[in-house]
ZADO-1210 file (C-alpha; in nm, 4 decimals, padded with zeros to 6 digits):
<atoms>
<atom x="-02.1504" y="-01.5002" z="-01.5412" code="UNK" pos="1"/>
<atom x="-02.0073" y="-01.5888" z="-01.1993" code="UNK" pos="2"/>
<atom x="-01.6716" y="-01.6704" z="-01.3617" code="UNK" pos="3"/>
<atom x="-01.6696" y="-01.3278" z="-01.5258" code="UNK" pos="4"/>
<atom x="-01.7396" y="-01.1483" z="-01.1960" code="UNK" pos="5"/>
<atom x="-01.4664" y="-01.3466" z="-01.0209" code="UNK" pos="6"/>
<atom x="-01.2244" y="-01.2631" z="-01.3009" code="UNK" pos="7"/>
<atom x="-01.3140" y="-00.8931" z="-01.2843" code="UNK" pos="8"/>
<atom x="-01.2581" y="-00.8928" z="-00.9072" code="UNK" pos="9"/>
<atom x="-00.9243" y="-01.0689" z="-00.9596" code="UNK" pos="10"/>
<atom x="-00.8243" y="-00.8092" z="-01.2189" code="UNK" pos="11"/>
<atom x="-00.9259" y="-00.5254" z="-00.9847" code="UNK" pos="12"/>
<atom x="-00.7187" y="-00.6740" z="-00.7036" code="UNK" pos="13"/>
<atom x="-00.4291" y="-00.7144" z="-00.9482" code="UNK" pos="14"/>
<atom x="-00.4560" y="-00.3471" z="-01.0485" code="UNK" pos="15"/>
<atom x="-00.4496" y="-00.2265" z="-00.6890" code="UNK" pos="16"/>
<atom x="-00.1746" y="-00.4702" z="-00.5889" code="UNK" pos="17"/>
<atom x="00.0453" y="-00.3418" z="-00.8708" code="UNK" pos="18"/>
<atom x="-00.0111" y="00.0196" z="-00.7562" code="UNK" pos="19"/>
<atom x="-00.0976" y="00.1348" z="-01.1043" code="UNK" pos="20"/>
<atom x="00.0042" y="00.4916" z="-01.1725" code="UNK" pos="21"/>
<atom x="-00.2805" y="00.7345" z="-01.1077" code="UNK" pos="22"/>
<atom x="-00.2545" y="00.8468" z="-01.4703" code="UNK" pos="23"/>
<atom x="-00.3368" y="00.4934" z="-01.5895" code="UNK" pos="24"/>
<atom x="-00.7034" y="00.4697" z="-01.6715" code="UNK" pos="25"/>
<atom x="-00.7285" y="00.1191" z="-01.8155" code="UNK" pos="26"/>
<atom x="-00.5615" y="-00.2176" z="-01.8207" code="UNK" pos="27"/>
<atom x="-00.6020" y="-00.5090" z="-02.0606" code="UNK" pos="28"/>
<atom x="-00.5616" y="-00.8628" z="-01.9374" code="UNK" pos="29"/>
<atom x="-00.5349" y="-01.1822" z="-02.1368" code="UNK" pos="30"/>
<atom x="-00.6248" y="-01.4514" z="-01.8901" code="UNK" pos="31"/>
<atom x="-00.6956" y="-01.8190" z="-01.8654" code="UNK" pos="32"/>
<atom x="-01.0271" y="-01.8909" z="-01.7001" code="UNK" pos="33"/>
<atom x="-01.2393" y="-01.6663" z="-01.9188" code="UNK" pos="34"/>
<atom x="-01.5414" y="-01.8319" z="-02.0785" code="UNK" pos="35"/>
<atom x="-01.4192" y="-02.0092" z="-02.3932" code="UNK" pos="36"/>
<atom x="-01.5891" y="-01.7691" z="-02.6325" code="UNK" pos="37"/>
<atom x="-01.3918" y="-01.4677" z="-02.4983" code="UNK" pos="38"/>
<atom x="-01.0216" y="-01.3945" z="-02.5364" code="UNK" pos="39"/>
<atom x="-00.9459" y="-01.0795" z="-02.3403" code="UNK" pos="40"/>
<atom x="-01.0715" y="-00.8465" z="-02.0744" code="UNK" pos="41"/>
<atom x="-01.0309" y="-00.4692" z="-02.0687" code="UNK" pos="42"/>
<atom x="-01.0956" y="-00.2724" z="-01.7517" code="UNK" pos="43"/>
<atom x="-01.1361" y="00.1064" z="-01.7498" code="UNK" pos="44"/>
<atom x="-01.1301" y="00.2967" z="-01.4219" code="UNK" pos="45"/>
<atom x="-01.4180" y="00.5423" z="-01.4093" code="UNK" pos="46"/>
<atom x="-01.3457" y="00.6631" z="-01.0583" code="UNK" pos="47"/>
<atom x="-01.1297" y="00.5699" z="-00.7626" code="UNK" pos="48"/>
<atom x="-01.1183" y="00.7346" z="-00.4217" code="UNK" pos="49"/>
<atom x="-01.0293" y="00.6518" z="-00.0622" code="UNK" pos="50"/>
<atom x="-01.2863" y="00.5816" z="00.2064" code="UNK" pos="51"/>
<atom x="-01.2348" y="00.5600" z="00.5815" code="UNK" pos="52"/>
<atom x="-00.8950" y="00.7232" z="00.6317" code="UNK" pos="53"/>
<atom x="-00.7932" y="00.6845" z="00.9967" code="UNK" pos="54"/>
<atom x="-00.8069" y="00.9844" z="01.2277" code="UNK" pos="55"/>
<atom x="-00.4511" y="01.1230" z="01.2692" code="UNK" pos="56"/>
<atom x="-00.5206" y="01.2097" z="01.6346" code="UNK" pos="57"/>
<atom x="-00.5961" y="00.8462" z="01.7179" code="UNK" pos="58"/>
<atom x="-00.2791" y="00.6905" z="01.5756" code="UNK" pos="59"/>
<atom x="-00.0853" y="00.4599" z="01.8065" code="UNK" pos="60"/>
<atom x="00.2501" y="00.3050" z="01.7256" code="UNK" pos="61"/>
<atom x="00.3522" y="-00.0431" z="01.8278" code="UNK" pos="62"/>
<atom x="00.7126" y="-00.0748" z="01.9425" code="UNK" pos="63"/>
<atom x="00.9600" y="-00.3533" z="01.9673" code="UNK" pos="64"/>
<atom x="01.2872" y="-00.3426" z="02.1596" code="UNK" pos="65"/>
<atom x="01.5933" y="-00.5562" z="02.1096" code="UNK" pos="66"/>
<atom x="01.9469" y="-00.5632" z="02.2402" code="UNK" pos="67"/>
<atom x="02.2335" y="-00.5172" z="01.9959" code="UNK" pos="68"/>
<atom x="02.6077" y="-00.4932" z="02.0339" code="UNK" pos="69"/>
<atom x="02.7105" y="-00.1549" z="01.8935" code="UNK" pos="70"/>
<atom x="03.0596" y="-00.0246" z="01.8235" code="UNK" pos="71"/>
<atom x="03.1768" y="00.3349" z="01.8385" code="UNK" pos="72"/>
<atom x="02.8580" y="00.4553" z="02.0060" code="UNK" pos="73"/>
<atom x="02.7808" y="00.8208" z="01.9262" code="UNK" pos="74"/>
<atom x="03.1290" y="00.8799" z="01.7836" code="UNK" pos="75"/>
<atom x="03.3232" y="00.7584" z="02.0898" code="UNK" pos="76"/>
<atom x="03.5417" y="00.4490" z="02.1270" code="UNK" pos="77"/>
<atom x="03.2748" y="00.2918" z="02.3501" code="UNK" pos="78"/>
<atom x="03.1304" y="-00.0449" z="02.2429" code="UNK" pos="79"/>
<atom x="02.8533" y="-00.2105" z="02.4406" code="UNK" pos="80"/>
<atom x="02.5212" y="-00.3957" z="02.4361" code="UNK" pos="81"/>
<atom x="02.2437" y="-00.1396" z="02.3987" code="UNK" pos="82"/>
<atom x="01.8664" y="-00.1676" z="02.3843" code="UNK" pos="83"/>
<atom x="01.7379" y="-00.0202" z="02.0565" code="UNK" pos="84"/>
<atom x="01.3778" y="00.0287" z="01.9480" code="UNK" pos="85"/>
<atom x="01.1728" y="-00.0016" z="01.6310" code="UNK" pos="86"/>
<atom x="00.8159" y="00.1152" z="01.5847" code="UNK" pos="87"/>
<atom x="00.5419" y="00.0978" z="01.3275" code="UNK" pos="88"/>
<atom x="00.1901" y="00.2220" z="01.2663" code="UNK" pos="89"/>
<atom x="-00.0615" y="00.0171" z="01.0678" code="UNK" pos="90"/>
<atom x="-00.2825" y="00.2324" z="00.8425" code="UNK" pos="91"/>
<atom x="-00.5992" y="00.0591" z="00.7215" code="UNK" pos="92"/>
<atom x="-00.8406" y="00.2191" z="00.4752" code="UNK" pos="93"/>
<atom x="-01.0463" y="00.1287" z="00.1680" code="UNK" pos="94"/>
<atom x="-01.0384" y="00.2229" z="-00.1979" code="UNK" pos="95"/>
<atom x="-01.3822" y="00.2751" z="-00.3471" code="UNK" pos="96"/>
<atom x="-01.3838" y="00.2175" z="-00.7214" code="UNK" pos="97"/>
<atom x="-01.6184" y="00.2246" z="-01.0165" code="UNK" pos="98"/>
<atom x="-01.5043" y="00.0293" z="-01.3200" code="UNK" pos="99"/>
<atom x="-01.6351" y="-00.0644" z="-01.6562" code="UNK" pos="100"/>
<atom x="-01.5147" y="-00.3774" z="-01.8209" code="UNK" pos="101"/>
<atom x="-01.5318" y="-00.5187" z="-02.1685" code="UNK" pos="102"/>
<atom x="-01.4982" y="-00.8869" z="-02.2572" code="UNK" pos="103"/>
<atom x="-01.3807" y="-00.9275" z="-02.6172" code="UNK" pos="104"/>
<atom x="-01.5160" y="-01.2311" z="-02.8063" code="UNK" pos="105"/>
<atom x="-01.2916" y="-01.4901" z="-02.9646" code="UNK" pos="106"/>
<atom x="-01.2814" y="-01.4509" z="-03.3410" code="UNK" pos="107"/>
<atom x="-01.3561" y="-01.0803" z="-03.3426" code="UNK" pos="108"/>
<atom x="-01.6728" y="-00.8773" z="-03.3199" code="UNK" pos="109"/>
<atom x="-01.8367" y="-01.0688" z="-03.6071" code="UNK" pos="110"/>
<atom x="-01.8424" y="-01.3934" z="-03.4049" code="UNK" pos="111"/>
<atom x="-02.0263" y="-01.2587" z="-03.1020" code="UNK" pos="112"/>
<atom x="-02.1095" y="-00.9291" z="-02.9343" code="UNK" pos="113"/>
<atom x="-01.8713" y="-00.8157" z="-02.6610" code="UNK" pos="114"/>
<atom x="-01.9977" y="-00.7956" z="-02.3039" code="UNK" pos="115"/>
<atom x="-01.9835" y="-00.4440" z="-02.1621" code="UNK" pos="116"/>
<atom x="-02.0592" y="-00.3956" z="-01.7911" code="UNK" pos="117"/>
<atom x="-02.0040" y="-00.1459" z="-01.5119" code="UNK" pos="118"/>
<atom x="-01.9252" y="-00.2469" z="-01.1539" code="UNK" pos="119"/>
<atom x="-01.8585" y="-00.0796" z="-00.8199" code="UNK" pos="120"/>
<atom x="-01.6855" y="-00.2054" z="-00.5104" code="UNK" pos="121"/>
<atom x="-01.4268" y="-00.1523" z="-00.2415" code="UNK" pos="122"/>
<atom x="-01.0823" y="-00.2946" z="-00.1848" code="UNK" pos="123"/>
<atom x="-00.9142" y="-00.2893" z="00.1572" code="UNK" pos="124"/>
<atom x="-00.5613" y="-00.1493" z="00.1851" code="UNK" pos="125"/>
<atom x="-00.3195" y="-00.1870" z="00.4733" code="UNK" pos="126"/>
<atom x="00.0063" y="00.0079" z="00.4916" code="UNK" pos="127"/>
<atom x="00.2788" y="-00.0318" z="00.7512" code="UNK" pos="128"/>
<atom x="00.4549" y="00.2941" z="00.8322" code="UNK" pos="129"/>
<atom x="00.7808" y="00.2531" z="01.0236" code="UNK" pos="130"/>
<atom x="00.9738" y="00.5065" z="01.2265" code="UNK" pos="131"/>
<atom x="01.2834" y="00.6548" z="01.0641" code="UNK" pos="132"/>
<atom x="01.5943" y="00.6150" z="01.2833" code="UNK" pos="133"/>
<atom x="01.7444" y="00.9189" z="01.1072" code="UNK" pos="134"/>
<atom x="01.5139" y="01.1243" z="01.3355" code="UNK" pos="135"/>
<atom x="01.7274" y="01.0131" z="01.6306" code="UNK" pos="136"/>
<atom x="02.0578" y="01.1563" z="01.7517" code="UNK" pos="137"/>
<atom x="02.1816" y="00.8158" z="01.8679" code="UNK" pos="138"/>
<atom x="02.4186" y="00.6415" z="01.6278" code="UNK" pos="139"/>
<atom x="02.6884" y="00.3775" z="01.6170" code="UNK" pos="140"/>
<atom x="02.9673" y="00.2651" z="01.3875" code="UNK" pos="141"/>
<atom x="03.1577" y="00.5201" z="01.1890" code="UNK" pos="142"/>
<atom x="03.1599" y="00.4061" z="00.8297" code="UNK" pos="143"/>
<atom x="02.8767" y="00.4086" z="00.7455" code="UNK" pos="144"/>
<atom x="02.7123" y="00.5734" z="01.0436" code="UNK" pos="145"/>
<atom x="02.3928" y="00.3916" z="01.1453" code="UNK" pos="146"/>
<atom x="02.1189" y="00.5544" z="01.3486" code="UNK" pos="147"/>
<atom x="01.9032" y="00.3849" z="01.6113" code="UNK" pos="148"/>
<atom x="01.6237" y="00.4769" z="01.8487" code="UNK" pos="149"/>
<atom x="01.7531" y="00.4521" z="02.2037" code="UNK" pos="150"/>
<atom x="01.4123" y="00.5183" z="02.3620" code="UNK" pos="151"/>
<atom x="01.0679" y="00.3805" z="02.3041" code="UNK" pos="152"/>
<atom x="00.9104" y="00.7280" z="02.2974" code="UNK" pos="153"/>
<atom x="01.1375" y="00.8544" z="02.0186" code="UNK" pos="154"/>
<atom x="01.0569" y="00.5479" z="01.8073" code="UNK" pos="155"/>
<atom x="00.6820" y="00.5906" z="01.8609" code="UNK" pos="156"/>
<atom x="00.6895" y="00.9625" z="01.7870" code="UNK" pos="157"/>
<atom x="00.8761" y="00.9070" z="01.4611" code="UNK" pos="158"/>
<atom x="00.6344" y="00.6390" z="01.3381" code="UNK" pos="159"/>
<atom x="00.3266" y="00.8444" z="01.4300" code="UNK" pos="160"/>
<atom x="00.4737" y="01.1563" z="01.2640" code="UNK" pos="161"/>
<atom x="00.5403" y="00.9662" z="00.9411" code="UNK" pos="162"/>
<atom x="00.1912" y="00.8058" z="00.9494" code="UNK" pos="163"/>
<atom x="00.0336" y="01.1513" z="00.9870" code="UNK" pos="164"/>
<atom x="00.2344" y="01.2698" z="00.6868" code="UNK" pos="165"/>
<atom x="00.1068" y="00.9728" z="00.4850" code="UNK" pos="166"/>
<atom x="-00.2542" y="01.0468" z="00.5827" code="UNK" pos="167"/>
<atom x="-00.2030" y="01.4083" z="00.4734" code="UNK" pos="168"/>
<atom x="-00.0779" y="01.2814" z="00.1356" code="UNK" pos="169"/>
<atom x="-00.3849" y="01.0583" z="00.0974" code="UNK" pos="170"/>
<atom x="-00.6352" y="01.3317" z="00.1963" code="UNK" pos="171"/>
<atom x="-00.6456" y="01.4606" z="-00.1624" code="UNK" pos="172"/>
<atom x="-00.7725" y="01.1198" z="-00.2787" code="UNK" pos="173"/>
<atom x="-01.0630" y="01.0966" z="-00.0327" code="UNK" pos="174"/>
<atom x="-01.4164" y="01.0464" z="-00.1640" code="UNK" pos="175"/>
<atom x="-01.6244" y="01.3598" z="-00.1730" code="UNK" pos="176"/>
</atoms>
């Protein structure tokens, strides 16, 4: 029975890692490691919702600066070493799920009864949201034009803005 629970948890993690389309309600897995008398596992999603979304007001971006040699800065003939910035926000939340699973016996239903169970649990999710340099007016090169953040504040603001947008998208999936 412990092997079956471990396999179900593995299959759940696999489903979430593959970002299964929200319209998908079940997945069948043929796996090694099942008890010998069973050949396949079918998992049906009964419910799935998000718990613990972060508060948008409390988001803080981490920034990283580096120096790069840029040519044709902001459309001029100027080339120089410039400090550019990147930023990111780490969103951490949990999926709460309720699944039912069915273990199919080897040799068909006549050989042995299938095992039908229901399980609940949570799976942690971590997303990294990065700032979009297209939000900046600072660019270099001419073909193709590449945008950069030339200040730490601009980079942070962009990452936080995009993280807030992502939280807004996820709000519709929150648990009631």
